[in-house]
C-alpha angles and dihedrals in degrees: 000000000000119000090245092050094048090048092050092047094046092046091048089047093054094044098041092050097042099044110015131265100261091044092060115069125201089250089063095047091049092049095047094043090048094228134124126257090246090056092051092051093044091060099030115027091200141010087252087060089052090050094049090049089051090052093043091054089050089049092049089050092054092046092051092051091049091050089049089054092050094048091062089079090229127157109280090248090057091050091054088047090049090054089049092048091054090052091048090050092051090052089053096045123112114270094016109170104172131272115333090215098048088048093051092046088054089053096043106039098162106103091211096054112107092235092053088046089055091053093049092049090055095046091048092052090046094050091046090049096049089046089055093047094049091046088056090056089061095258105165091209108031100165099060088041089053092048085052090052091049091049090049088050093048091051093046091049092051094045097043094069093045100054143004103324097205096075088039091057092045092050090049092053089047087054091053090051088052093055091051094047093047087055092051091051094049093059119089113259092248089062095057 
């Protein structure tokens, strides 16, 4: 990635997340990144391309954190907990403004729009990954449990920017523990 492209993408990421995608025009990105309009359009033919790149970068960061959690060769339950801890840490981070993907979906509700499609790709990957992680714990019905995890995450991400994020993160982690404990109780005693 060229230095100018990286600067544009990092600037757009900061501005889009902090202020909203529609609220930030390309002129503002150009000014803050200190590049020319031609440079912006050479790297990103449209604002939509820049927004998709912003979401793709966010997706890649989450995938990398999940891969790192998996590479620790921990018990499956502990990997699920690690993914949850990353989310809880995000919620409690300085400048947290909710989920970048949910925010983008709210601004781009058309399911056919490239930005909305980027959101859906991330969410489909995340649901599939959580389903796989929960299946590895012995969860008999991993897909509904994964949907429950994702719904807990979505709610925590929304609530975390509206009120004190510390209890929100703690409640989210308790919800994950509840999912893991429910699974334990649903197995026959001989399997424990």
